[in-house]
N, C-alpha and C positions, 0 to 999 in steps of 0.2 A: 580828906587827908588832914593831918595835924599841921598846925601853923609852922612849926620849926622845919618840917620837911618840904614845904611847898616850893622853896627855892631850888630844890634838887630835882624837880620834875621838868623835863624838857618840853617847852611849849611848841606844839606843831599845829597851831591854829591856822597858820599859813596866810596867804598863799605862798608857797615856796617848796623847794625840793630838799629834803633832809636825807642824810646818809648815816646810818648807825649800824653797829654790830651788837647783836643780842648777847648778853652775858649770863652764863648759867650760875646757879648757886651750887658750887661744887661740894660744899659741905652738906647740903640738904637739897638734892635735885628736885624733890617734890615742892620746894618753895621757890623754884625758879620763876614761876608765874603766880600772881595773886589775882583771883577772880572775886569780884565783890559787887554788891548791889547798893544803890543809893537813891536819894530823892533830892530834888532841888528845884527852886523856882525864885522869881523875883519877889523879895520880901515886901509885904504890904507895910511893914513898919519902917524900913529903910530905903526901899526902892532898889536895893542892890541884890544881886544873886546870892542866895544862901543855900547851903547844901548840908546833908547829914547822911552818914552811912546807915543803911537799913539793917536792923538786927536779923533779917532773913539771911544775911551773909553767914551768920552763925547758927541758922536753923531756929531762931527765936521769933516770937511774935513781934510784929512791927506796928506801932501806933499809927503811922502814916497810912499803911495799907488798910488797916482797920477803919480809919476815917474815910478813906476812899470808897470802900464798899458800903459803909453806912450811908454816905451821901448818895451813892448810886441807887440804894434801896429806897431811901425815904426823903431825899432832898428834892428841892424844886428843880425845874428844868434849868434855871440859871445857875443854881448851885452845882448841879451835875456837870454842866459845861465847864465851870471854873475848876472843878475837881479833875476832870479829864485833861484840862490844859496844864495843871500844876502838879498833881499828886502821882502821876504815873511813875512806876519804878524804872530806874535806869540801870544799865549793866556795863561794867568796864573791867579792864584788866591792868595790872602793873607788871613790868619786867625791867630788870637792870639793863643798861645799854652803855656801850662805849661810843661816844659821839665822834663820827668821822667828819661830818660837815653839817654845820648849822649856819646857813646864810643869814639868818635873822640876828643871831648872836654868836659871832665867830669866836668869842672868848670861851664858848662851851666846847670847841673842838679839842679833842685829846683828853676829855674828862669823862668820868663816870657819872651818868645821870639815870633817872628813872623815866621810862616811857609809860604814859597812861594812854590806853587805846580802847577803841570800841569794836563793834562786831565786824566792821569791814576789814580792819587790819588783823583781827583775830582769825578770820577766815583764811587769810593769806598765810599766816603763821602756822595754823593747824595743818593746812595743806602741805607745807614744807616739812613738818615734823612727822605726820602720820597719815597724810592724805595722798592725793594724786601726784604731788611733787616731791614726795619723800625720797624717791629713788635718786633724784637729781640733787637734793639738798640735805635733808636729814641732819646729821651731826655738824655739817659744815656751817650751819647758821649760828653755832655757838663757838666757833673756832676763830681766834684772833690772828692766827698765823696766815701765811700766804695761801693756805689751803681753804681758808674760810670764805664765807659769802656774806656780804653786807646787805642790809635791807634799805632799799631806796623808798623813802616815804614821800609821795607826791601829794601835797595838800592843795586842792583846788576849791575855789569858792563857786557855788552854784546856787540857783534859786528854783523854786517850783514853778514860778510863772513870772513874766515880766513885771518888774516893779516890786516883787516880793523880797523880803530880807534874804540875804545870801548866807549860806552855811558851808562849812568845810566838808569835803568828801575825799576819801582816800583810796578809791577803787583802782586808780592807776598805779598804785604802789606795787613793788615787786622785789624779790631777792635777786641779786646780781650774780654773775659768774664768779668763781673763786679768784682771789687776787689779794695782794698785800695791802695793808692799811698804810697809806702814805704817811711818812714821818714817824711811824711807830717803831721804836726800838724793841726787838723781840725779847731782849733780856728783861724788859719791863712787864711782859705779858703775865707771868705768874703773880706779880704784885697787883695787877689790875683785877685779875680774877678774885683775889683776896679782899678787894676793897669794895665789893658790892654792898648795897644797902639792904637792911632787913625790911622786906616789903610790908610785913604786918604792922610796922610802925607808921605806915602811911594811911591807915584806916583806923579811925577812932571808934572804939566800941562803947557807945553811950548807953546809959540805962533808959528804960522805958519812961521814967519820970523826966529825964533830960530831954528826950525826944518830944514828949508832950509839951514841955515848955517851949521847945523849938517851934512846934505847931502853933501854940497859942500866940507867940510873938510874930512869927513870919507869915502865918496863914490868916490869922484873925486880928493881928495888930495889937495884941495885949502887951503893952510895955512892961507891966508889972511882972510878967513871966519871962522877961528877956534873958535868954541863955547866951553862952558864948557860942558864936557860929564859926563854922569852918571857912577858910578862904575859898573864894570862888575859883572854880576850875573851868577851863575852856570846854564848853559843851560840844561833844561830838555829835555830828548829824545823825549817826546811826546807833546811838546808845539807848534809845527808848525801846522797851520791850513790851509786848502785849501783856496786859494785866489780867491774868486768870486768877482763879482761887489760889490764895497763898499756900505754898507747899514748902516744907523744909528743904533747903538746898544742900545742907551739910548737917552733920551731927552737932549738937550744941557744944560749945566749948566752955571751959571753966573761966570764971571771972577772977580778978579784973584784967589779967594780962592775956586775954583770949586771942587766938590767932584764927583768921579765916581758914577753914580747912579747904583742901583742894576739892573741886567739884567734878563730877563725872562728865559734865557737858562742856568743859573747857578743854584746854590742851591735855592730851593723854599723859598723865604724870609718869606712869610706868614706862612709856615710850621715851620720855625725856631722860629718865634715869638710865635706861638701856643705852641710849646714844651717847650720854655723857660718860658712861663706863667705858665706851670705846675710844674716848679721847685720852690717850695715854700721857699726853704732854700737859694736861691741866694740873 
């Protein structure tokens, strides 16, 4: 994500229980969710976490994935282990939210933020929109009125074995029964829907040359090639995806103001549009 927008992302690193309401993009329902790929690791140059969006988000070649496969083919055993630990592609989504309860930062309550989430929460959201729970929830998860349903995000810290580093998990999260949002004046609801962020501005579309400089600096420690890095984001425990042969996930978009296109394997965009069309009061 770009630096100016980082402050607008709700941190759910936990451990805590957060309550939010998903907000649709009523002007362009297919942009309600943004699905993207990225790479990140602790920089050898700075020791801090550095990340960059993968051009595979736009169906383009990715220098990081190309390096990954090159090392797997011809690198030493030590190089291969380092590549597997650092260069794996990660997968996340963005969606606008109205914050009902943020126990870590109560000043966020009653504001519009952006939720960055991984596969665990995506599975819960997909089930509510077009899966097993669609009959119970559906359009209600986008409704700010008393007929709407909030998402309760339960962030818990777990570890794979005693003494191992802990990471957040969100499997206990769920959508709640319909009810009003405490303290929300219903006259303000239309304005809240209008105040959502443009999600494509949260993912920077860098050139192949920029990403190569990112690799040279943060993977190899070449200070002369040092590029501007993106702010670190809290890593989800579930956002690593198996690295198979690279495949275009979407059609290539025009530069420089390219938008990640909706992908077929994320939330069903046509279903989102259909259920939003049914909310007459938006």
